[in-house]
Backbone as JSON Lines, residues from 0, in Angstrom:
{"i":0,"aa":"M","n":[-2.91,-25.84,12.26],"ca":[-1.86,-25.78,11.53],"c":[-1.6,-27.32,10.84]}
{"i":1,"aa":"M","n":[-1.06,-27.35,9.78],"ca":[-0.93,-28.62,9.08],"c":[0.25,-29.48,9.82]}
{"i":2,"aa":"P","n":[0.1,-30.8,9.63],"ca":[1.27,-31.64,10.17],"c":[2.51,-31.34,9.46]}
{"i":3,"aa":"P","n":[3.59,-31.53,10.2],"ca":[4.94,-31.27,9.48],"c":[5.2,-32.0,8.17]}
{"i":4,"aa":"D","n":[4.71,-33.21,8.19],"ca":[4.92,-34.02,7.11],"c":[3.61,-34.11,6.25]}
{"i":5,"aa":"P","n":[3.6,-33.58,5.09],"ca":[2.33,-33.65,4.16],"c":[1.75,-34.88,3.95]}
{"i":6,"aa":"D","n":[2.69,-35.93,3.81],"ca":[2.33,-37.24,3.45],"c":[1.56,-37.94,4.62]}
{"i":7,"aa":"E","n":[1.69,-37.47,5.83],"ca":[1.19,-37.99,6.95],"c":[-0.36,-37.66,6.95]}
{"i":8,"aa":"H","n":[-1.2,-38.81,6.87],"ca":[-2.6,-38.47,6.82],"c":[-3.12,-38.31,8.27]}
{"i":9,"aa":"S","n":[-4.01,-37.33,8.28],"ca":[-4.84,-37.1,9.58],"c":[-6.24,-37.06,9.35]}
{"i":10,"aa":"D","n":[-7.02,-36.96,10.42],"ca":[-8.39,-36.98,10.34],"c":[-8.82,-35.73,9.49]}
{"i":11,"aa":"P","n":[-9.74,-35.77,8.53],"ca":[-10.18,-34.68,7.78],"c":[-10.94,-33.73,8.72]}
{"i":12,"aa":"A","n":[-11.63,-34.14,9.69],"ca":[-12.15,-33.19,10.67],"c":[-11.16,-32.29,11.34]}
{"i":13,"aa":"V","n":[-10.11,-32.86,11.64],"ca":[-9.0,-32.26,12.39],"c":[-8.41,-31.18,11.47]}
{"i":14,"aa":"T","n":[-8.19,-31.59,10.29],"ca":[-7.6,-30.81,9.09],"c":[-8.51,-29.67,8.91]}
{"i":15,"aa":"S","n":[-9.91,-29.85,8.87],"ca":[-10.83,-28.88,8.64],"c":[-10.83,-27.73,9.66]}
{"i":16,"aa":"V","n":[-10.75,-28.24,11.0],"ca":[-10.68,-27.28,12.01],"c":[-9.43,-26.59,12.0]}
{"i":17,"aa":"S","n":[-8.38,-27.17,11.8],"ca":[-7.04,-26.45,11.66],"c":[-7.09,-25.42,10.61]}
{"i":18,"aa":"L","n":[-7.66,-25.79,9.36],"ca":[-7.64,-24.8,8.27],"c":[-8.59,-23.67,8.58]}
{"i":19,"aa":"A","n":[-9.69,-23.88,9.25],"ca":[-10.62,-22.89,9.62],"c":[-10.04,-21.82,10.67]}
{"i":20,"aa":"A","n":[-9.15,-22.55,11.63],"ca":[-8.58,-21.68,12.5],"c":[-7.53,-20.79,11.84]}
{"i":21,"aa":"E","n":[-6.69,-21.35,10.87],"ca":[-5.72,-20.61,10.2],"c":[-6.4,-19.5,9.32]}
{"i":22,"aa":"A","n":[-7.53,-19.87,8.67],"ca":[-8.19,-18.8,7.88],"c":[-8.71,-17.68,8.77]}
{"i":23,"aa":"A","n":[-9.19,-17.92,10.05],"ca":[-9.68,-16.86,10.89],"c":[-8.56,-16.0,11.25]}
{"i":24,"aa":"L","n":[-7.22,-16.65,11.62],"ca":[-6.12,-15.75,11.92],"c":[-5.74,-14.94,10.75]}
{"i":25,"aa":"L","n":[-5.79,-15.42,9.52],"ca":[-5.4,-14.68,8.23],"c":[-6.34,-13.5,8.0]}
{"i":26,"aa":"E","n":[-7.67,-13.74,8.21],"ca":[-8.67,-12.75,8.02],"c":[-8.56,-11.66,9.1]}
{"i":27,"aa":"A","n":[-8.23,-12.01,10.26],"ca":[-7.9,-11.03,11.24],"c":[-6.75,-10.15,10.87]}
{"i":28,"aa":"R","n":[-5.66,-10.71,10.47],"ca":[-4.33,-10.05,9.94],"c":[-4.72,-9.11,8.83]}
{"i":29,"aa":"L","n":[-5.53,-9.62,7.82],"ca":[-5.94,-8.9,6.86],"c":[-6.66,-7.63,7.24]}
{"i":30,"aa":"R","n":[-7.64,-7.74,8.2],"ca":[-8.33,-6.59,8.65],"c":[-7.36,-5.6,9.29]}
{"i":31,"aa":"M","n":[-6.5,-6.1,10.16],"ca":[-5.47,-5.25,10.68],"c":[-4.58,-4.5,9.75]}
{"i":32,"aa":"L","n":[-4.17,-5.29,8.8],"ca":[-3.41,-4.55,7.7],"c":[-4.17,-3.5,6.86]}
{"i":33,"aa":"R","n":[-5.51,-3.8,6.69],"ca":[-6.25,-2.77,5.95],"c":[-6.51,-1.54,6.86]}
{"i":34,"aa":"E","n":[-6.71,-1.87,8.04],"ca":[-6.94,-0.65,8.95],"c":[-5.6,0.2,8.92]}
{"i":35,"aa":"E","n":[-4.4,-0.46,9.05],"ca":[-3.08,0.32,9.09],"c":[-2.88,1.05,7.79]}
{"i":36,"aa":"L","n":[-3.29,0.4,6.7],"ca":[-3.14,1.01,5.32],"c":[-3.98,2.36,5.31]}
{"i":37,"aa":"G","n":[-5.22,2.14,5.86],"ca":[-6.09,3.3,5.99],"c":[-5.44,4.49,6.77]}
{"i":38,"aa":"H","n":[-4.84,4.19,7.89],"ca":[-4.15,5.17,8.63],"c":[-2.96,5.8,7.83]}
{"i":39,"aa":"V","n":[-2.31,4.98,7.24],"ca":[-1.07,5.42,6.28],"c":[-1.78,6.35,5.31]}
{"i":40,"aa":"D","n":[-2.77,6.0,4.67],"ca":[-3.39,6.89,3.66],"c":[-3.74,8.25,4.2]}
{"i":41,"aa":"V","n":[-4.35,8.18,5.35],"ca":[-4.72,9.48,5.99],"c":[-3.63,10.4,6.23]}
{"i":42,"aa":"R","n":[-2.4,9.78,6.74],"ca":[-1.27,10.5,6.98],"c":[-0.61,11.05,5.7]}
{"i":43,"aa":"I","n":[-0.63,10.33,4.64],"ca":[-0.08,10.64,3.35],"c":[-0.91,11.92,2.9]}
{"i":44,"aa":"K","n":[-2.26,11.86,2.98],"ca":[-3.05,12.97,2.54],"c":[-2.82,14.2,3.36]}
{"i":45,"aa":"A","n":[-2.71,14.04,4.74],"ca":[-2.47,15.26,5.48],"c":[-1.07,15.75,5.18]}
{"i":46,"aa":"I","n":[-0.07,15.0,5.0],"ca":[1.32,15.51,4.61],"c":[1.25,16.28,3.27]}
{"i":47,"aa":"S","n":[0.56,15.66,2.36],"ca":[0.36,16.21,1.08],"c":[-0.34,17.51,1.04]}
{"i":48,"aa":"D","n":[-1.36,17.64,1.86],"ca":[-2.21,18.8,1.92],"c":[-1.2,19.95,2.64]}
{"i":49,"aa":"T","n":[-0.52,19.58,3.57],"ca":[0.33,20.52,4.28],"c":[1.48,20.99,3.23]}
{"i":50,"aa":"L","n":[2.1,20.03,2.64],"ca":[3.2,20.43,1.59],"c":[2.46,21.43,0.5]}
{"i":51,"aa":"R","n":[1.27,21.18,0.06],"ca":[0.53,21.98,-0.94],"c":[0.35,23.39,-0.32]}
{"i":52,"aa":"L","n":[0.05,23.39,0.89],"ca":[-0.24,24.81,1.58],"c":[1.07,25.56,1.73]}
{"i":53,"aa":"L","n":[2.15,24.8,2.15],"ca":[3.37,25.51,2.32],"c":[4.11,26.03,1.17]}
{"i":54,"aa":"G","n":[4.04,25.27,-0.04],"ca":[4.86,25.64,-1.06],"c":[4.28,25.48,-2.46]}
{"i":55,"aa":"G","n":[2.95,25.16,-2.44],"ca":[2.21,24.88,-3.73],"c":[2.9,23.7,-4.5]}
{"i":56,"aa":"V","n":[3.26,22.66,-3.73],"ca":[3.89,21.52,-4.4],"c":[2.8,20.69,-4.94]}
{"i":57,"aa":"A","n":[2.93,20.32,-6.24],"ca":[2.0,19.52,-6.97],"c":[2.31,17.96,-6.7]}
{"i":58,"aa":"P","n":[1.36,17.17,-6.79],"ca":[1.67,15.86,-6.68],"c":[2.71,15.28,-7.82]}
{"i":59,"aa":"A","n":[3.43,14.33,-7.53],"ca":[4.56,13.84,-8.5],"c":[4.03,13.4,-9.71]}
{"i":60,"aa":"S","n":[2.78,12.99,-9.79],"ca":[2.22,12.52,-11.12],"c":[1.47,13.55,-11.82]}
{"i":61,"aa":"A","n":[1.6,14.92,-11.37],"ca":[0.91,15.93,-12.04],"c":[1.47,16.26,-13.32]}
{"i":62,"aa":"E","n":[0.68,16.82,-14.23],"ca":[1.13,17.18,-15.5],"c":[1.21,18.67,-15.62]}
{"i":63,"aa":"T","n":[2.12,19.18,-16.51],"ca":[2.39,20.65,-16.63],"c":[1.04,21.06,-17.49]}
{"i":64,"aa":"P","n":[0.84,22.45,-17.38],"ca":[-0.3,23.05,-18.22],"c":[-0.28,22.56,-19.53]}
{"i":65,"aa":"D","n":[0.94,22.54,-20.28],"ca":[0.91,22.04,-21.69],"c":[0.74,20.57,-21.92]}
{"i":66,"aa":"G","n":[0.46,19.82,-20.91],"ca":[0.19,18.45,-21.02],"c":[1.52,17.42,-20.86]}
{"i":67,"aa":"E","n":[2.71,18.08,-20.74],"ca":[3.81,17.22,-20.69],"c":[3.96,16.73,-19.21]}
{"i":68,"aa":"E","n":[4.43,15.63,-18.97],"ca":[4.59,15.1,-17.55],"c":[5.75,15.84,-16.81]}
{"i":69,"aa":"R","n":[5.42,16.13,-15.69],"ca":[6.37,16.88,-14.82],"c":[7.58,15.84,-14.28]}
{"i":70,"aa":"C","n":[8.73,16.31,-14.14],"ca":[9.88,15.51,-13.62],"c":[10.22,16.12,-12.34]}
{"i":71,"aa":"G","n":[10.04,15.39,-11.21],"ca":[10.27,16.01,-9.81],"c":[11.69,16.31,-9.57]}
{"i":72,"aa":"S","n":[12.68,15.59,-10.32],"ca":[14.06,15.91,-9.95],"c":[14.81,16.64,-11.12]}
{"i":73,"aa":"C","n":[14.13,17.34,-11.91],"ca":[14.66,17.9,-13.18],"c":[14.69,19.45,-13.0]}
{"i":74,"aa":"G","n":[14.76,19.95,-11.86],"ca":[14.96,21.46,-11.71],"c":[13.59,22.07,-11.34]}
{"i":75,"aa":"P","n":[13.78,23.45,-11.36],"ca":[12.52,24.32,-10.74],"c":[11.28,23.94,-11.71]}
{"i":76,"aa":"S","n":[11.53,23.84,-13.03],"ca":[10.29,23.85,-13.88],"c":[9.7,22.44,-14.01]}
{"i":77,"aa":"G","n":[10.62,21.47,-13.54],"ca":[10.07,20.09,-13.61],"c":[10.13,19.52,-14.87]}
{"i":78,"aa":"R","n":[10.67,20.11,-15.91],"ca":[10.72,19.58,-17.22],"c":[12.14,19.16,-17.81]}
{"i":79,"aa":"G","n":[13.11,19.35,-16.93],"ca":[14.49,18.91,-17.33],"c":[15.12,20.02,-18.22]}
{"i":80,"aa":"N","n":[16.3,19.59,-18.72],"ca":[16.89,20.58,-19.66],"c":[16.22,20.77,-20.81]}
{"i":81,"aa":"T","n":[15.99,22.1,-21.29],"ca":[15.32,22.42,-22.59],"c":[16.25,23.11,-23.61]}
{"i":82,"aa":"D","n":[17.68,22.76,-23.41],"ca":[18.63,23.36,-24.25],"c":[18.41,23.21,-25.67]}
C-alpha cells in the first residue's frame, strides 16, 4: 500500500513491491468477480429456460413477429394500447 502522504518519498523498490502486491490482490479479486458473474449468468439462463417452459415467456428484448419491439408492461400483447 502507498504511504498515507503522497508527498512522502519512499524507496522505489518498496513502492514497487507494494504496488505488485496490490496488483496481485486486485487480480485475485477480478478472478473471483468473474467467477461469480459466471455463476449468476448460469442462474439467469436456468431461470429464463424455466420461465420459457412454464409459460412461453419471451426475453424482454424480443421483437414481435411484425418487427415491433415488445413492451413487457403493456398488457398481454406486449404492444401497449392500439386504440
